[in-house]
C-alpha positions in Angstrom: 90.8 96.6 191.8 94.5 96.7 191.3 95.7 97.0 187.8 98.0 94.0 187.1 100.4 93.6 184.3 99.2 91.4 181.5 101.4 88.6 180.4 102.2 88.6 176.7 102.0 85.1 175.2 105.3 83.8 173.8 105.7 82.4 170.3 106.2 78.7 170.2 109.4 78.3 168.3 109.3 74.5 168.1 106.3 74.6 165.7 108.2 77.2 163.4 111.1 74.8 163.1 108.7 72.0 162.2 107.0 74.1 159.6 110.4 75.1 158.1 111.5 71.6 157.9 108.3 70.4 156.2 108.6 73.2 153.7 112.2 72.3 153.0 111.2 68.7 152.4 108.3 69.8 150.2 110.6 71.9 148.0 113.2 69.3 147.8 110.8 66.7 146.5 108.9 68.9 144.1 111.9 70.6 142.6 113.2 69.0 139.4 116.9 68.5 139.4 118.6 68.3 136.0 121.3 65.7 135.8 124.1 65.9 133.3 123.9 63.4 130.6 126.7 62.3 128.3 127.1 60.3 125.2 128.1 56.7 125.6 131.4 56.1 123.7 133.7 53.2 124.0 137.3 54.2 123.5 139.6 51.8 121.7 142.3 50.2 123.7 145.7 51.9 123.5 148.0 50.1 121.0 150.6 47.8 122.5 154.3 48.5 122.0 154.7 45.2 120.2 152.4 46.1 117.4 153.8 47.2 114.1 153.3 50.9 113.2 151.6 49.7 110.0 148.8 48.1 112.1 148.1 51.4 113.8 147.8 53.5 110.7 144.2 53.7 109.5 143.7 53.7 105.7 142.1 56.8 104.3 139.2 54.8 102.7 138.3 53.5 106.2 137.7 56.9 107.7 134.6 59.1 107.1 135.4 62.7 108.1 132.4 64.5 109.5 133.0 68.2 110.2 130.8 70.9 111.6 131.8 74.5 111.3 130.8 77.5 113.5 127.8 78.2 111.3 126.5 74.7 112.0 127.2 73.7 108.4 128.0 70.0 107.9 130.8 68.6 105.7 130.9 64.8 105.2 133.9 63.3 103.3 134.7 66.7 101.7 131.2 67.4 100.5 128.6 69.7 102.0 125.6 67.8 103.4 122.3 68.5 105.0 121.8 66.9 108.4 118.9 64.9 106.9 121.3 63.1 104.5 123.8 62.1 107.2 122.2 58.9 108.4 121.9 57.4 104.9 125.5 58.4 104.1 126.7 56.9 107.3 124.8 53.6 106.7 126.3 53.3 103.3 129.8 53.9 104.7 129.4 51.5 107.6 128.0 48.6 105.5 129.7 49.2 102.1 126.9 47.0 100.5 128.5 47.0 97.0 132.1 46.5 98.1 133.0 49.9 96.7 136.8 50.6 96.7 136.2 54.1 98.0 134.4 52.8 101.1 135.8 50.8 104.0 137.6 47.5 103.3 135.7 44.3 103.9 137.4 41.5 105.9 136.3 37.9 106.4 135.3 37.2 110.0 133.8 34.2 111.7 130.8 35.3 113.8 128.3 33.2 115.7 124.9 32.8 114.0 126.4 34.3 110.8 129.3 32.0 110.0 132.1 33.4 107.8 131.0 36.9 106.7 132.6 39.9 105.0 132.4 43.0 107.3 133.8 46.5 107.6 135.1 46.2 111.1 138.1 48.6 110.5 135.9 51.6 109.6 136.0 54.8 111.7 133.6 57.8 111.7 135.7 60.9 112.8 133.6 63.8 114.1 135.2 67.2 114.4 133.5 70.4 115.3 134.5 74.1 115.5 134.6 75.6 119.0 131.7 77.8 117.8 129.5 74.9 116.8 126.1 75.0 118.6 125.4 72.2 121.1 122.1 71.4 119.3 123.9 70.8 116.0 126.5 68.6 117.7 123.8 66.5 119.3 121.9 66.2 116.0 125.0 64.9 114.3 125.7 62.4 117.1 122.0 61.2 117.0 122.1 60.7 113.3 125.3 58.6 113.5 124.0 56.5 116.3 120.7 56.1 114.4 122.6 54.8 111.4 124.2 52.0 113.5 120.9 51.2 115.2 119.0 50.9 111.9 121.7 48.7 110.3 121.7 46.5 113.4 117.9 46.3 113.5 117.8 45.5 109.7 120.3 42.7 110.3 118.4 41.3 113.2 115.2 41.3 111.1 116.8 39.5 108.1 118.8 37.0 110.2 116.5 36.3 113.1 113.1 37.6 112.0 112.8 39.9 115.0 113.9 43.3 116.1 117.2 43.9 117.8 115.4 44.6 121.1 113.8 41.1 121.0 117.1 39.3 120.3 119.0 37.3 123.0 122.2 38.7 124.5 124.3 36.3 122.3 122.4 37.4 119.2 122.9 41.1 120.1 126.6 40.5 120.6 126.9 38.9 117.2 125.1 41.8 115.6 127.2 44.4 117.3 130.3 42.5 116.2 129.0 42.6 112.7 128.4 46.4 112.9 130.8 47.7 115.7 130.1 51.3 116.6 133.3 53.3 115.9 132.7 57.0 116.3 135.9 59.0 117.0 135.7 62.5 118.4 138.5 64.8 117.3 139.6 67.9 119.4 137.4 70.9 118.5 139.2 73.4 116.2 138.8 77.1 115.7 138.7 77.8 112.0 139.3 81.4 111.0 139.2 84.4 113.4 142.0 85.4 115.7 
């Protein structure tokens, strides 16, 4: 019997491509992709040239300075504060419940559902941090300030409409946000000390 050459079976490359494609799809679907998230802030419109310079100047009593240093220490209005005290301090500043002359000025404004009310719509909370401030502390400060606005708005919704802010109609929500407009200003980070 003549000895013949045996044929070596070839590898089916088409199935390898299919398997690779399926693995690629599997890893794409199962891998979690982190998306960058930011903080929602509405910037004020730029002042028009026709406005008086006096209108642009913000009075000192209408500004709450919130500063965070490189050691994550918090200073609010020139006093050292704990992060747990920030929300209550911000709520007092925003609402000025006793019309304190050291807190923002109150102005009469006609609002739907509320009529003619005295509000502090010219207040500004200015946040400034050091370049060495930790991201965690920065976010905590932002969360406390936003929570102060949310609590004030929810309390107003409960007292005026007898329901939470989430349950209010769009017109009611707009009136409440006009009553307590969110005004958080972010100053350029500074480097205090060092070289």
